[in-house]
C-alpha positions as CSV (number, residue, x, y, z in Angstrom):
1,M,32.6,-4.6,52.7
2,K,34.9,-5.9,55.5
3,V,35.4,-3.8,58.6
4,G,38.3,-4.3,61.0
5,F,38.9,-3.1,64.5
6,G,42.3,-2.8,66.1
7,L,43.0,-4.0,69.6
8,Y,46.3,-3.9,71.6
9,K,47.5,-6.8,73.6
10,N,46.1,-5.6,76.9
11,S,42.7,-5.1,75.2
12,L,42.3,-8.6,74.0
13,N,39.5,-9.8,76.3
14,H,36.0,-11.1,76.2
15,N,34.3,-7.7,76.8
16,N,36.1,-6.1,73.9
17,Y,35.4,-9.1,71.6
18,E,31.7,-8.6,72.4
19,F,32.0,-4.9,71.6
20,V,33.7,-5.6,68.2
21,N,30.9,-8.1,67.4
22,Q,28.3,-5.5,68.3
23,I,29.7,-2.8,66.0
24,G,29.7,-5.4,63.2
25,A,33.4,-5.7,62.6
26,T,34.4,-8.7,60.5
27,H,38.1,-8.8,61.5
28,I,40.3,-7.9,64.5
29,V,43.7,-6.5,64.0
30,A,45.6,-7.6,67.1
31,H,48.7,-5.5,68.0
32,L,50.7,-7.9,70.2
33,T,53.6,-5.5,70.7
34,N,53.5,-2.6,73.0
35,Y,54.8,0.2,70.7
36,F,54.6,2.9,73.4
37,S,56.6,1.4,76.3
38,G,59.8,3.0,77.7
39,E,61.5,6.3,77.0
40,N,62.6,5.4,73.4
41,P,59.9,3.1,71.9
42,E,61.1,1.0,69.0
43,I,59.1,-1.0,66.5
44,S,60.5,-4.5,66.2
45,S,59.8,-7.5,64.0
46,G,60.7,-9.8,66.9
47,G,64.0,-10.9,65.4
48,N,67.5,-9.5,65.8
49,N,67.2,-6.1,64.1
Protein backbone atom coordinates (compact mmCIF):
# COMPACT_ATOMS: atom_id res chain seq x y z
CA MET A 1 0.00 0.00 0.00
CA LYS A 2 1.16 3.54 -0.76
CA VAL A 3 0.50 6.33 1.72
CA GLY A 4 0.59 10.00 0.77
CA PHE A 5 0.73 13.10 2.93
CA GLY A 6 -0.38 16.55 1.78
CA LEU A 7 1.71 19.64 2.43
CA TYR A 8 0.98 23.23 1.46
CA LYS A 9 3.62 25.50 -0.07
CA ASN A 10 4.50 27.15 3.25
CA SER A 11 4.92 23.68 4.85
CA LEU A 12 7.52 22.39 2.40
CA ASN A 13 10.56 22.33 4.66
CA HIS A 14 13.10 19.89 6.08
CA ASN A 15 11.30 19.37 9.41
CA ASN A 16 8.06 18.39 7.70
CA TYR A 17 9.91 16.10 5.26
CA GLU A 18 11.41 14.32 8.28
CA PHE A 19 7.95 13.99 9.86
CA VAL A 20 6.48 12.54 6.65
CA ASN A 21 9.35 10.04 6.57
CA GLN A 22 8.77 9.11 10.23
CA ILE A 23 5.09 8.30 9.67
CA GLY A 24 6.02 6.06 6.75
CA ALA A 25 4.47 8.03 3.90
CA THR A 26 5.70 6.98 0.48
CA HIS A 27 4.52 10.09 -1.37
CA ILE A 28 4.04 13.82 -0.76
CA VAL A 29 1.17 15.73 -2.34
CA ALA A 30 2.54 19.27 -2.64
CA HIS A 31 -0.16 21.97 -2.86
CA LEU A 32 1.77 24.86 -4.41
CA THR A 33 -1.21 27.22 -4.63
CA ASN A 34 -2.64 29.05 -1.63
CA TYR A 35 -6.33 28.20 -2.02
CA PHE A 36 -7.39 30.19 1.02
CA SER A 37 -5.90 33.66 0.47
CA GLY A 38 -7.97 36.80 0.03
CA GLU A 39 -11.67 37.44 0.53
CA ASN A 40 -12.83 35.42 -2.49
CA PRO A 41 -10.44 32.50 -2.94
CA GLU A 42 -10.40 30.92 -6.40
CA ILE A 43 -8.86 27.67 -7.55
CA SER A 44 -6.78 28.28 -10.66
CA SER A 45 -4.94 26.00 -13.04
CA GLY A 46 -2.33 28.71 -13.49
CA GLY A 47 -3.46 29.70 -16.98
CA ASN A 48 -5.94 32.27 -18.18
CA ASN A 49 -9.26 30.98 -16.87
